[in-house]
TINU-897845 format. One record per residue: x, y, z of N, C-alpha, C in turn; residue in three letters. Coordinates in pm, whole numbers, plus 50000, padded with zeros to 5 digits. Example, Ala and Ser with C-alpha at 12.3 -4.5 7.8 and 13.67 -1.06 7.14 Angstrom:
// TINU-897845
(atom (51319 49431 50780) (51230 49550 50780) (51320 49670 50780) "ALA")
(atom (51285 49775 50708) (51367 49894 50714) (51290 50003 50787) "SER")
This chain:
// TINU-897845
(atom (37840 15004 13734) (37845 14908 13624) (37725 14927 13532) "UNK")
(atom (37751 14932 13401) (37643 14951 13305) (37562 14822 13288) "UNK")
(atom (37430 14835 13267) (37350 14715 13238) (37392 14653 13106) "UNK")
(atom (37386 14520 13100) (37425 14448 12980) (37308 14442 12881) "UNK")
(atom (37340 14459 12752) (37236 14456 12649) (37286 14379 12528) "UNK")
(atom (37196 14304 12467) (37223 14241 12339) (37164 14330 12232) "UNK")
(atom (37233 14342 12117) (37184 14428 12010) (37132 14342 11896) "UNK")
(atom (37006 14366 11856) (36944 14291 11747) (36988 14352 11614) "UNK")
(atom (37082 14287 11550) (37150 14340 11432) (37094 14278 11303) "UNK")
(atom (37038 14361 11215) (36981 14311 11090) (37078 14321 10974) "UNK")
(atom (37187 14395 10992) (37289 14427 10891) (37257 14555 10815) "UNK")
(atom (37138 14611 10837) (37095 14727 10759) (37113 14861 10828) "UNK")
(atom (37060 14963 10763) (37082 15102 10804) (37018 15137 10939) "UNK")
(atom (36897 15090 10966) (36833 15125 11093) (36909 15065 11211) "UNK")
(atom (36956 14942 11193) (37039 14880 11298) (37167 14960 11319) "UNK")
(atom (37229 15000 11209) (37356 15073 11219) (37338 15206 11291) "UNK")
(atom (37232 15278 11258) (37209 15407 11323) (37170 15389 11469) "UNK")
(atom (37089 15288 11499) (37050 15261 11637) (37172 15222 11721) "UNK")
(atom (37261 15141 11664) (37382 15102 11737) (37471 15223 11761) "UNK")
(atom (37482 15308 11661) (37560 15431 11675) (37508 15514 11793) "UNK")
(atom (37376 15531 11799) (37317 15614 11905) (37336 15550 12043) "UNK")
(atom (37320 15418 12051) (37339 15347 12178) (37483 15362 12226) "UNK")
(atom (37578 15350 12135) (37719 15362 12172) (37752 15505 12214) "UNK")
(atom (37689 15603 12150) (37712 15743 12185) (37659 15773 12326) "UNK")
(atom (37546 15712 12360) (37485 15737 12491) (37566 15676 12606) "UNK")
(atom (37636 15568 12578) (37721 15500 12677) (37644 15456 12802) "UNK")
(atom (37518 15417 12783) (37436 15373 12896) (37439 15221 12915) "UNK")
(atom (37476 15149 12808) (37472 15003 12814) (37605 14943 12772) "UNK")
(atom (37630 14823 12822) (37740 14742 12774) (37682 14645 12671) "UNK")
(atom (37717 14665 12544) (37668 14576 12439) (37751 14448 12442) "UNK")
(atom (37687 14338 12475) (37760 14211 12491) (37779 14138 12359) "UNK")
(atom (37682 14154 12268) (37688 14079 12142) (37584 14132 12044) "UNK")
(atom (37601 14090 11919) (37503 14116 11814) (37424 13988 11792) "UNK")
(atom (37292 14001 11778) (37205 13886 11754) (37137 13903 11618) "UNK")
(atom (37153 13805 11530) (37097 13814 11396) (37024 13686 11359) "UNK")
(atom (36901 13700 11305) (36823 13585 11260) (36871 13541 11122) "UNK")
(atom (36898 13411 11110) (36954 13354 10988) (36863 13244 10934) "UNK")
(atom (36845 13241 10803) (36780 13128 10740) (36880 13013 10738) "UNK")
(atom (36853 12910 10816) (36949 12801 10835) (36984 12731 10704) "UNK")
(atom (36884 12713 10616) (36906 12639 10491) (36997 12716 10396) "UNK")
(atom (36973 12846 10382) (37047 12926 10284) (37163 13004 10345) "UNK")
(atom (37172 13006 10479) (37277 13081 10548) (37277 13228 10505) "UNK")
(atom (37159 13284 10507) (37142 13426 10474) (37055 13493 10579) "UNK")
(atom (37075 13624 10596) (36997 13699 10694) (36852 13704 10651) "UNK")
(atom (36763 13672 10743) (36620 13671 10713) (36575 13805 10655) "UNK")
(atom (36503 13802 10545) (36448 13916 10472) (36554 13998 10399) "UNK")
(atom (36667 14022 10457) (36768 14104 10390) (36840 14027 10279) "UNK")
(atom (36847 13894 10292) (36909 13813 10189) (37060 13819 10184) "UNK")
(atom (37122 13877 10286) (37267 13893 10289) (37332 13766 10342) "UNK")
(atom (37439 13720 10274) (37505 13597 10314) (37577 13614 10447) "UNK")
(atom (37585 13505 10521) (37648 13504 10653) (37793 13554 10649) "UNK")
(atom (37863 13527 10540) (38003 13569 10529) (38017 13720 10541) "UNK")
(atom (37923 13795 10486) (37926 13941 10497) (37883 13987 10636) "UNK")
(atom (37788 13918 10694) (37746 13947 10831) (37864 13931 10927) "UNK")
(atom (37940 13826 10909) (38055 13801 10996) (38161 13910 10979) "UNK")
(atom (38179 13959 10856) (38272 14069 10833) (38225 14196 10904) "UNK")
(atom (38094 14221 10904) (38039 14336 10977) (38072 14326 11126) "UNK")
(atom (38041 14210 11184) (38062 14192 11328) (38209 14211 11363) "UNK")
(atom (38298 14161 11278) (38442 14175 11303) (38482 14322 11300) "UNK")
(atom (38430 14396 11202) (38463 14538 11190) (38402 14620 11303) "UNK")
(atom (38285 14579 11350) (38219 14648 11460) (38283 14615 11595) "UNK")
(atom (38346 14498 11602) (38416 14460 11725) (38329 14395 11830) "UNK")
(atom (38220 14329 11787) (38131 14262 11882) (38116 14114 11847) "UNK")
(atom (38100 14027 11948) (38071 13886 11920) (37937 13875 11846) "UNK")
(atom (37928 13781 11753) (37807 13761 11675) (37739 13632 11716) "UNK")
(atom (37609 13640 11745) (37530 13522 11775) (37426 13507 11664) "UNK")
(atom (37431 13394 11595) (37339 13370 11483) (37221 13285 11530) "UNK")
(atom (37102 13340 11515) (36980 13269 11553) (36931 13196 11428) "UNK")
(atom (36962 13068 11417) (36931 12993 11296) (36786 12944 11299) "UNK")
(atom (36712 12982 11195) (36570 12950 11186) (36544 12857 11068) "UNK")
(atom (36439 12774 11077) (36401 12690 10962) (36364 12778 10842) "UNK")
(atom (36356 12717 10725) (36326 12792 10603) (36199 12875 10616) "UNK")
(atom (36094 12812 10663) (35966 12883 10683) (35913 12850 10822) "UNK")
(atom (35969 12913 10926) (35928 12880 11062) (35785 12925 11092) "UNK")
(atom (35714 12844 11167) (35582 12887 11214) (35602 12989 11325) "UNK")
(atom (35497 13061 11359) (35506 13158 11467) (35544 13090 11598) "UNK")
(atom (35492 12968 11618) (35522 12895 11740) (35670 12855 11746) "UNK")
(atom (35723 12808 11631) (35865 12771 11626) (35954 12892 11654) "UNK")
(atom (35920 13004 11590) (35999 13126 11610) (35993 13171 11755) "UNK")
(atom (35875 13167 11812) (35857 13209 11951) (35938 13121 12046) "UNK")
(atom (35936 12990 12022) (36010 12898 12109) (36161 12919 12099) "UNK")
(atom (36210 12941 11977) (36354 12964 11957) (36396 13094 12024) "UNK")
(atom (36316 13198 12007) (36348 13328 12067) (36343 13320 12219) "UNK")
(atom (36244 13248 12272) (36230 13237 12417) (36352 13166 12477) "UNK")
(atom (36396 13059 12412) (36514 12987 12459) (36637 13075 12454) "UNK")
(atom (36651 13153 12344) (36767 13242 12328) (36768 13351 12433) "UNK")
(atom (36652 13412 12457) (36644 13519 12556) (36672 13467 12698) "UNK")
(atom (36627 13346 12726) (36655 13288 12858) (36805 13265 12876) "UNK")
(atom (36872 13225 12768) (37018 13208 12774) (37086 13342 12803) "UNK")
(atom (37039 13446 12737) (37096 13580 12761) (37073 13623 12905) "UNK")
(atom (36954 13596 12955) (36921 13634 13092) (37017 13570 13191) "UNK")
(atom (37049 13443 13167) (37141 13371 13255) (37282 13429 13249) "UNK")
(atom (37313 13498 13138) (37444 13562 13122) (37447 13704 13177) "UNK")
(atom (37336 13746 13238) (37331 13878 13299) (37279 13988 13210) "UNK")
(atom (37230 13952 13092) (37173 14052 13001) (37036 14096 13053) "UNK")
(atom (37016 14227 13060) (36889 14281 13111) (36811 14359 13005) "UNK")
(atom (36877 14392 12892) (36812 14472 12789) (36840 14416 12649) "UNK")
(atom (36748 14444 12558) (36761 14401 12419) (36728 14521 12330) "UNK")
(atom (36822 14558 12242) (36810 14681 12164) (36765 14652 12020) "UNK")
(atom (36671 14734 11971) (36616 14718 11836) (36623 14850 11759) "UNK")
(atom (36621 14840 11626) (36621 14959 11542) (36484 14998 11490) "UNK")
(atom (36377 14945 11550) (36241 14978 11506) (36212 15126 11524) "UNK")
(atom (36124 15179 11437) (36097 15323 11439) (35953 15357 11477) "UNK")
(atom (35855 15294 11410) (35718 15336 11444) (35611 15226 11437) "UNK")
(atom (35646 15103 11411) (35545 14997 11402) (35505 14950 11542) "UNK")
(atom (35389 14997 11588) (35343 14970 11725) (35325 14821 11751) "UNK")
(atom (35263 14750 11657) (35237 14606 11676) (35366 14528 11689) "UNK")
(atom (35465 14565 11609) (35594 14495 11615) (35663 14520 11748) "UNK")
(atom (35659 14644 11794) (35722 14673 11923) (35653 14596 12036) "UNK")
(atom (35519 14594 12034) (35446 14521 12139) (35480 14373 12135) "UNK")
(atom (35490 14316 12015) (35525 14174 12001) (35662 14148 12062) "UNK")
(atom (35758 14234 12031) (35893 14216 12085) (35892 14228 12237) "UNK")
(atom (35824 14328 12288) (35823 14350 12433) (35753 14237 12506) "UNK")
(atom (35648 14183 12447) (35579 14069 12509) (35670 13948 12517) "UNK")
(atom (35747 13924 12410) (35842 13812 12410) (35951 13831 12515) "UNK")
(atom (36004 13951 12521) (36113 13981 12615) (36066 13970 12759) "UNK")
(atom (35942 14012 12783) (35889 14013 12920) (35891 13873 12981) "UNK")
(atom (35870 13771 12896) (35868 13633 12945) (36004 13593 13004) "UNK")
(atom (36111 13660 12954) (36245 13628 13005) (36295 13734 13102) "UNK")
(atom (36210 13832 13132) (36249 13938 13224) (36350 14035 13165) "UNK")
(atom (36344 14054 13032) (36435 14145 12963) (36357 14264 12909) "UNK")
(atom (36417 14380 12913) (36349 14503 12871) (36397 14547 12732) "UNK")
(atom (36304 14589 12648) (36337 14636 12514) (36383 14782 12515) "UNK")
(atom (36477 14813 12426) (36527 14950 12410) (36517 14985 12262) "UNK")
(atom (36463 15104 12233) (36435 15145 12095) (36489 15286 12071) "UNK")
(atom (36616 15299 12035) (36679 15431 12023) (36620 15521 11914) "UNK")
(atom (36557 15463 11812) (36504 15542 11700) (36353 15564 11711) "UNK")
(atom (36294 15520 11819) (36148 15516 11829) (36085 15653 11812) "UNK")
(atom (35987 15659 11719) (35905 15777 11691) (35985 15895 11634) "UNK")
(atom (36108 15867 11589) (36184 15972 11522) (36131 15986 11379) "UNK")
(atom (36137 16107 11325) (36094 16130 11187) (36187 16055 11091) "UNK")
(atom (36130 15970 11006) (36213 15884 10922) (36291 15962 10816) "UNK")
(atom (36237 16073 10769) (36312 16155 10673) (36435 16215 10741) "UNK")
(atom (36418 16259 10864) (36532 16313 10939) (36635 16204 10970) "UNK")
(atom (36584 16083 11000) (36675 15974 11033) (36764 15936 10915) "UNK")
(atom (36705 15925 10796) (36785 15884 10680) (36884 15994 10643) "UNK")
(atom (36846 16119 10663) (36938 16230 10636) (37053 16229 10738) "UNK")
(atom (37020 16203 10864) (37124 16194 10966) (37218 16079 10935) "UNK")
(atom (37162 15967 10894) (37240 15849 10859) (37344 15882 10752) "UNK")
(atom (37300 15950 10648) (37391 15985 10539) (37492 16091 10583) "UNK")
(atom (37446 16189 10661) (37534 16297 10706) (37646 16245 10796) "UNK")
(atom (37618 16137 10871) (37720 16078 10959) (37827 16000 10882) "UNK")
(atom (37801 15977 10754) (37899 15906 10673) (37871 15758 10655) "UNK")
(atom (37754 15713 10697) (37719 15573 10675) (37694 15549 10526) "UNK")
(atom (37725 15428 10482) (37698 15389 10344) (37626 15255 10344) "UNK")
(atom (37519 15248 10267) (37437 15126 10268) (37381 15100 10129) "UNK")
(atom (37363 14972 10096) (37314 14932 09966) (37184 14853 09982) "UNK")
(atom (37091 14872 09889) (36961 14804 09896) (36977 14659 09848) "UNK")
(atom (36945 14566 09936) (36962 14424 09905) (36830 14353 09875) "UNK")
(atom (36719 14416 09913) (36588 14352 09894) (36482 14460 09876) "UNK")
(atom (36395 14443 09778) (36281 14534 09763) (36153 14453 09748) "UNK")
(atom (36046 14509 09802) (35913 14450 09790) (35846 14512 09668) "UNK")
(atom (35816 14429 09568) (35762 14480 09441) (35625 14547 09459) "UNK")
(atom (35561 14523 09572) (35434 14591 09599) (35456 14743 09603) "UNK")
(atom (35576 14785 09645) (35605 14927 09662) (35705 14983 09562) "UNK")
(atom (35802 14901 09522) (35912 14950 09438) (35941 14851 09325) "UNK")
(atom (35993 14904 09214) (36028 14814 09104) (36172 14765 09117) "UNK")
(atom (36205 14671 09034) (36335 14603 09037) (36454 14697 09033) "UNK")
(atom (36440 14812 08969) (36553 14903 08949) (36610 14958 09080) "UNK")
(atom (36533 14954 09187) (36581 15005 09316) (36676 14907 09385) "UNK")
(atom (36669 14779 09349) (36757 14679 09410) (36900 14702 09364) "UNK")
(atom (36994 14698 09458) (37134 14716 09424) (37181 14860 09423) "UNK")
(atom (37092 14953 09456) (37132 15094 09459) (37186 15132 09597) "UNK")
(atom (37289 15214 09598) (37339 15270 09723) (37248 15386 09761) "UNK")
(atom (37210 15393 09887) (37118 15500 09930) (37193 15632 09940) "UNK")
(atom (37147 15728 09861) (37199 15864 09864) (37081 15959 09848) "UNK")
(atom (37108 16086 09836) (36999 16183 09826) (36913 16159 09702) "UNK")
(atom (36975 16116 09592) (36898 16088 09470) (36804 15970 09491) "UNK")
(atom (36852 15868 09562) (36767 15753 09592) (36642 15798 09667) "UNK")
(atom (36661 15881 09769) (36547 15927 09850) (36450 16008 09764) "UNK")
(atom (36503 16091 09676) (36418 16172 09588) (36340 16085 09490) "UNK")
(atom (36398 15972 09452) (36332 15883 09354) (36223 15795 09415) "UNK")
(atom (36216 15788 09547) (36116 15703 09612) (35975 15757 09586) "UNK")
(atom (35879 15670 09554) (35739 15713 09544) (35690 15771 09676) "UNK")
(atom (35589 15854 09671) (35539 15921 09791) (35489 15824 09897) "UNK")
(atom (35440 15707 09854) (35384 15612 09951) (35490 15523 10016) "UNK")
(atom (35617 15546 09985) (35725 15464 10041) (35797 15542 10151) "UNK")
(atom (35810 15480 10267) (35879 15544 10379) (36027 15559 10348) "UNK")
(atom (36089 15673 10379) (36231 15694 10348) (36324 15592 10413) "UNK")
(atom (36280 15533 10524) (36360 15430 10590) (36311 15288 10559) "UNK")
(atom (36208 15278 10474) (36154 15146 10443) (36095 15076 10564) "UNK")
(atom (36042 15152 10657) (35996 15096 10784) (35877 15001 10768) "UNK")
(atom (35803 15015 10657) (35689 14926 10632) (35729 14801 10554) "UNK")
(atom (35859 14779 10541) (35907 14661 10469) (35924 14682 10320) "UNK")
(atom (35926 14809 10276) (35940 14837 10133) (36075 14794 10077) "UNK")
(atom (36180 14810 10158) (36314 14768 10114) (36401 14740 10236) "UNK")
(atom (36507 14662 10213) (36603 14629 10319) (36744 14654 10266) "UNK")
(atom (36838 14672 10357) (36971 14717 10317) (37084 14642 10387) "UNK")
(atom (37205 14665 10335) (37329 14615 10396) (37422 14735 10413) "UNK")
(atom (37459 14765 10537) (37545 14881 10565) (37691 14836 10565) "UNK")
(atom (37772 14904 10481) (37909 14856 10461) (38017 14955 10506) "UNK")
(atom (37977 15072 10554) (38077 15167 10604) (38007 15269 10693) "UNK")
(atom (38086 15334 10777) (38031 15436 10866) (38114 15451 10992) "UNK")
(atom (38077 15545 11079) (38158 15578 11195) (38173 15468 11300) "UNK")
(atom (38089 15366 11297) (38101 15259 11396) (38185 15142 11346) "UNK")
(atom (38225 15146 11218) (38305 15039 11160) (38454 15073 11166) "UNK")
(atom (38535 14975 11205) (38681 14996 11203) (38732 15002 11059) "UNK")
(atom (38673 14919 10973) (38710 14915 10832) (38584 14896 10747) "UNK")
(atom (38583 14950 10624) (38469 14925 10534) (38459 14776 10502) "UNK")
(atom (38338 14731 10471) (38316 14591 10435) (38330 14576 10284) "UNK")
(atom (38424 14494 10240) (38444 14476 10097) (38346 14375 10039) "UNK")
(atom (38289 14408 09923) (38196 14317 09858) (38185 14351 09709) "UNK")
(atom (38128 14258 09635) (38098 14279 09494) (37948 14261 09474) "UNK")
(atom (37892 14341 09386) (37748 14331 09357) (37725 14221 09255) "UNK")
(atom (37639 14127 09289) (37607 14016 09200) (37478 14039 09125) "UNK")
(atom (37409 13929 09093) (37287 13939 09013) (37166 13980 09098) "UNK")
(atom (37065 14029 09028) (36937 14062 09091) (36844 13942 09072) "UNK")
(atom (36794 13888 09182) (36717 13764 09179) (36573 13788 09225) "UNK")
(atom (36479 13733 09151) (36336 13743 09185) (36294 13623 09269) "UNK")
(atom (36224 13650 09379) (36171 13541 09461) (36027 13572 09499) "UNK")
(atom (35947 13469 09505) (35806 13486 09540) (35773 13406 09665) "UNK")
(atom (35680 13459 09742) (35636 13394 09865) (35483 13398 09868) "UNK")
(atom (35420 13287 09907) (35273 13286 09910) (35218 13380 10016) "UNK")
(atom (35113 13451 09981) (35045 13534 10080) (34967 13445 10176) "UNK")
(atom (34946 13490 10299) (34866 13410 10393) (34727 13384 10336) "UNK")
(atom (34680 13261 10350) (34551 13225 10292) (34438 13296 10364) "UNK")
(atom (34342 13342 10284) (34224 13408 10341) (34100 13332 10295) "UNK")
(atom (33985 13384 10334) (33861 13316 10298) (33827 13324 10151) "UNK")
(atom (33883 13424 10082) (33853 13442 09941) (33975 13408 09857) "UNK")
(atom (33955 13321 09757) (34066 13285 09668) (34119 13405 09593) "UNK")
(atom (34032 13504 09567) (34073 13622 09494) (34178 13702 09570) "UNK")
(atom (34177 13692 09700) (34271 13767 09782) (34404 13694 09800) "UNK")
(atom (34406 13566 09764) (34529 13489 09776) (34621 13519 09658) "UNK")
(atom (34749 13492 09675) (34843 13519 09569) (34984 13511 09622) "UNK")
(atom (35073 13590 09562) (35214 13586 09599) (35270 13725 09625) "UNK")
(atom (35364 13731 09717) (35445 13851 09735) (35568 13834 09646) "UNK")
(atom (35605 13940 09577) (35722 13936 09490) (35831 14025 09549) "UNK")
(atom (35951 13968 09564) (36066 14043 09613) (36181 14030 09515) "UNK")
(atom (36262 14135 09507) (36384 14133 09427) (36503 14145 09521) "UNK")
(atom (36596 14051 09511) (36714 14050 09597) (36839 14079 09514) "UNK")
(atom (36923 14166 09567) (37053 14192 09505) (37157 14110 09580) "UNK")
(atom (37219 14016 09512) (37317 13929 09576) (37449 14004 09593) "UNK")
(atom (37506 13994 09711) (37636 14056 09740) (37735 13945 09773) "UNK")
(atom (37854 13958 09719) (37957 13858 09743) (38076 13922 09815) "UNK")
(atom (38118 13860 09925) (38231 13912 10002) (38359 13903 09920) "UNK")
(atom (38445 14003 09937) (38576 13995 09870) (38687 14036 09967) "UNK")
């Protein structure tokens, strides 16, 4: 019997490629997809994708979807408590592993593993330490299709929001931007590929600017706002 695993699904390209690799390996039984949702706006945290499109993804992928609803601006303690309760529920259902699409952020992996350890669950990272240029090329070569739904203006300008990732997109990225956006430069919504039974239908809406306060520091000069551009997608 294969060990049971929950898959942490963001709706984007790294999740899609990681799920593809996990399914190819056939080492785990994927019991469900777990996605963090902004409870107030019913959108995927950071990606800005509406729940209606997330549900269409899960249906096409053929897995039950579990939505982890979070407050608008959860504190670290609130997030930790919600995650701990969720992981304990999974543990009681026989889940022993939790799969992520992270690639090289050491602090993030350690944070995830520390949280999982409290529930006796082990983290799995199919893309870990893979070359990100090779990963995005593999992603495209496999036939996956994904659109940029969020960009961080610190790294990219508004024009990148709403673009489908192709070879031209990768060539247009500034040198300081990771090809997979692993440092948070951009986020995506994957709408087709070998793991989907059917493509996800959607229409591209407006590009919306949103700002978030930077964490307060000792110097007022260092305080300010993060600027993000979101491309709204509407299910059809």
